[in-house]
Structure formats: C-alpha cells, structure tokens
C-alpha positions as CSV (number, residue, x, y, z in Angstrom):
1,X,42.8,-70.8,32.5
2,X,45.5,-70.6,30.0
3,X,43.6,-68.1,27.9
4,X,42.7,-65.9,30.9
5,X,46.5,-66.1,31.8
6,X,47.3,-64.7,28.3
7,X,44.7,-62.1,28.4
8,X,46.0,-60.8,31.9
9,X,49.6,-60.7,30.7
10,X,48.6,-58.6,27.6
11,X,46.6,-56.3,29.8
12,X,49.7,-55.9,32.2
13,X,51.8,-55.2,29.1
14,X,49.4,-52.7,27.9
15,X,49.1,-51.0,31.1
16,X,52.7,-51.0,31.6
17,X,53.2,-49.4,28.1
18,X,50.8,-46.8,28.8
19,X,52.2,-45.9,32.1
20,X,55.8,-45.7,30.5
21,X,54.6,-43.5,27.8
22,X,52.9,-41.1,30.5
23,X,56.1,-41.1,32.5
24,X,58.1,-40.1,29.5
25,X,56.1,-36.9,29.2
26,X,56.2,-34.7,26.1
27,X,59.4,-33.5,24.3
28,X,59.3,-30.1,22.2
29,X,62.1,-29.6,19.9
30,X,63.4,-25.9,19.7
31,X,65.5,-25.0,16.6
32,X,68.2,-22.4,17.1
33,X,71.0,-21.2,14.7
34,X,73.2,-19.9,17.4
35,X,76.1,-22.0,19.0
36,X,76.4,-23.2,22.7
37,X,77.3,-20.3,24.8
38,X,75.5,-17.5,23.2
39,X,73.2,-15.5,25.4
40,X,70.1,-16.7,23.6
41,X,71.0,-20.1,24.0
42,X,71.8,-19.6,27.6
43,X,68.5,-18.2,27.9
44,X,66.7,-21.2,26.1
45,X,68.6,-23.4,28.4
46,X,67.0,-21.6,31.3
47,X,63.6,-21.9,29.4
48,X,64.1,-25.9,29.4
49,X,65.0,-26.1,33.0
50,X,62.0,-24.2,34.1
51,X,59.6,-25.8,31.8
52,X,60.5,-29.1,33.3
53,X,60.2,-27.7,36.9
54,X,56.9,-26.0,36.2
55,X,55.4,-29.0,34.4
56,X,56.7,-31.4,36.8
57,X,58.8,-33.0,34.1
58,X,55.6,-33.6,31.9
59,X,57.1,-31.3,29.3
60,X,60.7,-31.2,28.2
61,X,62.8,-29.0,25.8
62,X,65.3,-30.5,23.3
63,X,67.5,-27.7,21.8
64,X,68.9,-28.2,18.3
65,X,71.7,-25.7,17.8
66,X,74.0,-24.2,15.0
67,X,71.2,-24.2,12.5
68,X,71.1,-28.1,12.6
69,X,67.5,-28.3,11.7
70,X,66.9,-25.1,9.6
71,X,68.0,-21.4,9.1
72,X,65.5,-18.8,10.6
73,X,63.6,-18.4,7.3
74,X,63.3,-22.1,7.1
75,X,62.4,-22.6,10.8
76,X,59.5,-20.0,10.4
77,X,58.2,-22.1,7.3
78,X,58.2,-25.3,9.5
79,X,56.6,-23.6,12.2
80,X,53.8,-22.5,10.1
81,X,53.4,-26.0,8.7
82,X,53.4,-27.6,11.9
83,X,56.6,-29.7,11.2
84,X,58.6,-28.0,14.0
85,X,57.5,-27.4,17.6
86,X,59.5,-24.3,18.5
87,X,61.9,-21.8,17.0
88,X,63.6,-18.7,18.0
89,X,64.0,-16.2,15.0
90,X,64.3,-12.6,14.6
91,X,60.8,-10.7,14.3
92,X,61.9,-9.3,11.0
93,X,61.7,-13.0,9.6
94,X,57.9,-12.8,9.9
95,X,57.6,-9.7,7.8
96,X,56.6,-11.6,4.7
97,X,53.6,-13.1,6.3
98,X,52.6,-10.6,9.1
99,X,51.8,-7.2,7.7
100,X,52.2,-5.7,11.2
101,X,56.0,-6.7,11.4
102,X,56.6,-4.7,8.3
103,X,56.1,-1.6,10.1
104,X,58.8,-2.4,12.7
105,X,61.5,-1.8,9.9
106,X,60.8,1.7,9.8
107,X,63.7,3.9,10.8
108,X,63.4,5.7,14.3
109,X,60.0,4.3,15.0
110,X,61.0,3.8,18.5
111,X,62.5,6.3,21.0
112,X,64.2,3.5,23.0
113,X,63.9,-0.1,23.7
114,X,61.6,0.6,26.7
115,X,59.3,2.3,24.3
116,X,59.4,-0.8,22.0
117,X,58.7,-3.1,24.8
118,X,55.5,-1.0,26.0
119,X,54.3,-1.1,22.3
120,X,54.7,-4.9,22.0
121,X,52.9,-5.4,25.4
122,X,49.9,-3.3,24.0
123,X,47.5,-3.4,21.1
124,X,50.2,-3.6,18.5
125,X,51.6,-6.7,20.2
126,X,48.2,-8.2,20.0
127,X,47.9,-7.6,16.4
128,X,51.2,-9.3,15.9
129,X,49.9,-12.3,17.9
130,X,46.7,-12.6,16.1
131,X,48.6,-12.4,12.6
132,X,51.0,-15.0,13.9
133,X,48.0,-17.1,15.0
134,X,46.5,-17.0,11.4
135,X,49.8,-18.4,10.3
136,X,49.8,-21.5,12.5
137,X,52.0,-20.0,15.4
138,X,51.7,-18.8,19.0
139,X,54.1,-16.0,20.2
140,X,55.5,-17.0,23.6
141,X,57.7,-14.1,24.3
142,X,60.4,-11.7,22.9
143,X,64.3,-11.7,23.4
144,X,66.2,-8.6,23.2
145,X,68.3,-7.6,19.8
146,X,69.6,-4.4,20.8
147,X,69.5,-1.3,18.7
148,X,71.3,-0.7,15.5
149,X,73.5,2.3,15.0
150,X,76.0,3.5,12.4
151,X,79.7,3.2,12.6
152,X,82.2,4.7,10.2
153,X,85.8,5.0,9.1
154,X,85.5,8.6,8.3
155,X,84.4,10.3,11.6
156,X,81.5,10.5,13.9
157,X,78.2,11.0,12.6
158,X,76.6,14.0,14.4
159,X,74.3,15.5,11.8
160,X,72.7,14.8,8.3
161,X,75.7,16.4,6.8
162,X,78.0,13.7,7.9
163,X,76.3,11.0,5.8
164,X,77.1,12.9,2.6
165,X,79.3,10.8,0.3
166,X,79.5,7.7,2.8
167,X,79.2,4.2,1.2
168,X,77.1,2.4,3.8
169,X,76.7,-1.3,4.1
170,X,73.0,-2.1,4.6
171,X,70.9,-5.3,4.8
172,X,68.9,-5.8,1.6
173,X,65.9,-3.7,2.5
174,X,64.2,-1.3,0.2
175,X,63.5,1.0,3.2
176,X,67.1,1.3,4.4
177,X,68.3,1.7,0.6
178,X,65.9,4.6,0.5
179,X,67.0,6.1,3.8
180,X,70.7,6.0,3.1
181,X,69.8,7.9,-0.3
182,X,67.8,10.4,1.5
183,X,70.6,11.2,4.1
184,X,73.1,11.6,1.3
185,X,74.9,8.3,1.4
186,X,75.4,5.4,-1.0
187,X,73.7,2.1,0.2
188,X,75.9,-1.0,-0.5
189,X,74.5,-4.4,0.0
190,X,77.0,-6.8,1.5
191,X,76.7,-10.1,3.1
192,X,77.2,-9.9,7.0
193,X,80.1,-12.2,6.8
194,X,81.8,-10.1,4.1
195,X,81.7,-6.7,5.9
196,X,85.1,-7.0,7.5
197,X,86.6,-7.6,4.0
198,X,84.5,-4.7,2.6
199,X,86.1,-2.3,5.2
200,X,89.5,-3.7,4.3
201,X,89.1,-3.2,0.6
202,X,87.5,0.2,0.9
203,X,84.4,-0.8,-0.7
204,X,82.4,0.6,2.3
205,X,83.1,3.7,4.6
206,X,80.3,2.6,7.1
207,X,77.9,-0.1,8.2
208,X,75.2,-0.4,11.0
209,X,74.5,-3.1,13.8
210,X,73.9,-3.4,17.4
211,X,76.7,-2.8,20.0
212,X,77.1,-6.4,20.9
213,X,77.7,-7.4,17.1
214,X,79.7,-4.2,16.3
215,X,82.5,-5.7,18.9
216,X,81.9,-9.4,18.4
217,X,82.4,-9.2,14.5
218,X,85.5,-7.1,15.0
219,X,84.1,-4.3,13.0
220,X,85.2,-1.7,15.6
221,X,88.8,-2.4,14.4
222,X,88.0,-1.0,11.0
223,X,85.4,1.5,11.7
224,X,86.2,3.2,15.2
225,X,83.5,5.8,15.1
226,X,80.3,4.5,16.5
227,X,77.4,6.9,16.7
228,X,74.5,5.6,18.9
229,X,71.5,7.0,16.9
230,X,69.5,3.7,17.4
231,X,67.6,4.0,14.1
232,X,66.3,0.5,14.3
233,X,65.3,-2.0,16.9
234,X,63.6,-5.2,16.0
235,X,63.5,-7.9,18.7
236,X,64.0,-11.9,18.5
237,X,60.7,-13.7,19.0
238,X,60.2,-17.2,20.5
239,X,57.4,-19.2,18.7
240,X,55.5,-22.4,19.1
241,X,53.5,-24.0,16.4
242,X,49.8,-24.2,16.9
243,X,50.1,-28.0,16.4
244,X,52.6,-28.3,19.3
245,X,50.6,-25.8,21.5
246,X,47.3,-27.5,21.2
247,X,48.9,-31.0,22.1
248,X,49.6,-29.4,25.6
249,X,47.0,-29.3,28.4
250,X,46.1,-25.9,29.6
251,X,48.5,-26.4,32.7
252,X,51.3,-27.4,30.3
253,X,50.6,-24.3,28.1
254,X,50.8,-22.1,31.2
255,X,54.0,-23.8,32.4
256,X,55.5,-23.0,28.9
257,X,54.3,-19.3,28.9
258,X,55.7,-18.7,32.6
259,X,59.1,-20.4,31.6
260,X,59.3,-18.3,28.4
261,X,58.6,-15.2,30.3
262,X,61.3,-16.0,32.9
263,X,63.8,-16.7,30.2
264,X,63.1,-13.4,28.4
265,X,63.9,-11.5,31.6
266,X,67.0,-13.3,32.1
267,X,68.1,-12.6,28.3
268,X,67.4,-8.9,28.5
269,X,69.5,-8.8,31.7
270,X,72.3,-10.8,30.0
271,X,72.1,-8.8,26.7
272,X,72.3,-5.5,28.5
273,X,75.5,-6.7,30.3
274,X,77.2,-7.7,27.2
275,X,76.3,-4.4,25.7
276,X,78.1,-2.6,28.5
277,X,81.0,-5.0,28.3
278,X,81.2,-4.7,24.4
279,X,81.3,-0.8,24.6
280,X,83.8,-0.8,27.2
281,X,86.1,-3.1,25.2
282,X,85.5,-1.0,22.0
283,X,86.5,2.2,24.0
284,X,89.6,0.5,25.4
285,X,90.8,-0.4,22.0
286,X,90.4,3.0,20.5
287,X,86.8,3.3,19.4
288,X,85.2,6.6,19.6
289,X,81.6,6.5,20.9
290,X,79.1,9.4,20.2
291,X,76.1,9.3,22.3
292,X,72.7,9.9,21.0
293,X,72.3,13.1,23.0
294,X,75.4,14.3,21.0
295,X,73.6,13.9,17.4
296,X,71.3,16.3,15.9
297,X,68.6,13.6,15.6
298,X,65.8,16.0,14.6
299,X,67.4,16.6,11.3
300,X,68.2,12.9,10.8
301,X,64.7,11.8,11.8
302,X,63.1,14.3,9.4
303,X,64.5,12.4,6.5
304,X,63.4,9.0,7.9
305,X,59.8,10.2,8.3
306,X,59.6,11.1,4.9
307,X,59.8,7.5,3.9
308,X,56.8,6.6,6.0
309,X,54.5,7.8,3.5
310,X,56.0,6.1,0.6
311,X,56.2,2.7,2.4
312,X,52.9,2.9,4.3
313,X,50.0,2.8,1.7
314,X,47.3,1.5,4.2
315,X,45.5,4.3,6.1
316,X,44.9,1.9,9.0
317,X,48.8,1.2,9.2
318,X,49.5,4.9,9.0
319,X,47.3,5.4,12.0
320,X,48.9,2.5,13.8
321,X,52.3,4.1,13.2
322,X,51.1,7.6,14.3
323,X,49.8,5.8,17.5
324,X,53.2,4.1,18.1
325,X,55.0,7.4,17.8
326,X,52.7,9.1,20.1
327,X,52.8,6.3,22.7
328,X,54.8,7.2,25.9
C-alpha cells in the first residue's frame, strides 16, 4: 500500500506539472531597438495583445526594447541562428543575405508607397519570403518606414541643377554615393547622430531622410528646405525564426500571422498621422516644403536609372527591376 501511495503521489505531481506547463503557454521574445512610446513599439504591443487573444493565451509576446538584446544587424544574425524568436528590423538589414533586398535600395524604384506595398504583396514579395526562409526566417509582415527625401540649407531642390555643389550627407551606400556624384553633388558619410553637428559646422549642406525623422531629429532647424522627391522607400520587416515558428501549432501560426497583419494596419495608420503632424510642425516653424509635383523628376530620375545597369549585373534581376517599374 505504501508503495502504491508513493506511485500515485508521483503520478499526481507529474500530471500537475504537465498541466501547469500547458497552462503557461508559449512565450515568444521580440527584440526591438526603439524605446517605449515609439509608433513601432505601440504596434508591437498591439501585436502582443491580439496574439494572446487569438491564441486564447497559448502564445504570448515578450518585448525587449532599447536594443537590450541586440542591434538590428545582430538581431538578424540571431534570427538566422534560431537563438532569438522574433525581431523587427529595417528590410535593408537583410540585404547582405537576401539578393532581392539589394534591389530595393535602387533610387526611385517605387512611384509611391502604394506601389511598393503592391510589389511586396506580389511575386517579388514571395521571392523575399523564399530567400528569408533559406536563411532560417519567416516574414510575418511589413511596417512603414516612410519615403526618404532631400533637405538642404541652400534652397529647395526643384531640378538636377540644384544638386550642383551640395555636400550631401548619405548613409554608407555605394549606390547613393554614386547617385549624388551623378547629380552633381558631393556625398559625405556622417553617422546619423552627428548630422546636426555637421550642419552646424558647415561640413554638409544637405541630407536625406523620411519626414518624421527630419522633424524628430531637429534637422529641420538647420536645413529648412525639404523637397519631397521620395527617392527611397525601404520598409521595416517583422521576422520570426524558423525554429520558433516550427514550435507553434498551425492554429498558433495563424494567430501570429493574423495578429501581425492587424499590427501592420495599425502601424501604417499611426505612421501616416505622424508624417502629417511632423510636416505641420516643420511648416509652422519656418520649413519650406517642396512637393514632388513641383520638382522636375524626369531629369533627376534619368540620372538615377543610369545606375541600374551598373549595380545590376544579373539579367534576371534586371528583368525583375523592369517588371517592378512597370507594375501599376
């Protein structure tokens, strides 16, 4: 009897432990470099809430903010290795491993963000997903990152001639280094957090970024001429490692995809509002905004397209870019 009692107690403990583990569900860790309150973080918080609801609390999200776990480059490396569940990074971060992403850095590839979203929802987006899959990642959704445009201290950019002699801060990109030179300017690589100082010292006359960053960084105070040429549009991407993805049941995977899609819709709406508010603030404080319709884009884009043949050496990629440009 004593032996039977011990066995029954052990079985009860085992069952209790198993039930407790099941009740706990699965926790997915999402690494983020942005701080609390950022529009992307707000969207990820919505993602977590909806994931818990849709999975009936079987899957929960743990947000790690402020780069606590990794910067974007190292987060991508961890996703590939399966040592991190989820991360949000700019899609350009994947360019070193995903050939398709390299094409997105080409200037004036998209006519609008609507054009970009349409392309990403089609065959080109499937190519990105397939290449990510080969690297151990699943693409869940995209977040908006705005369109990058030029701003200067000298005056508005309305034609190719307005680039002549400008010292323009760029990210360390061979494509944009070449583009600025083609347009008649001088490319200057400056860390993002040093751009304001570069304006103050006269090291640069111009820079480029999206509307929200133009204002939040305070750059509008130094370079009040903002020309909305929208030369670049590369979105943020929300990724889950294949290791974490395969640990989920089909129902849990659907819950994660659905929650991610909802968070993307919310994020795009919030981002659009932030752009409107940012432009309004910049205008109120003296910034001069030049709309795309006021810029002689044909001449500027002509110089940019010359770069395509230089940076696209694969005939299949060239066909892909041509198809993107033709997509309505």
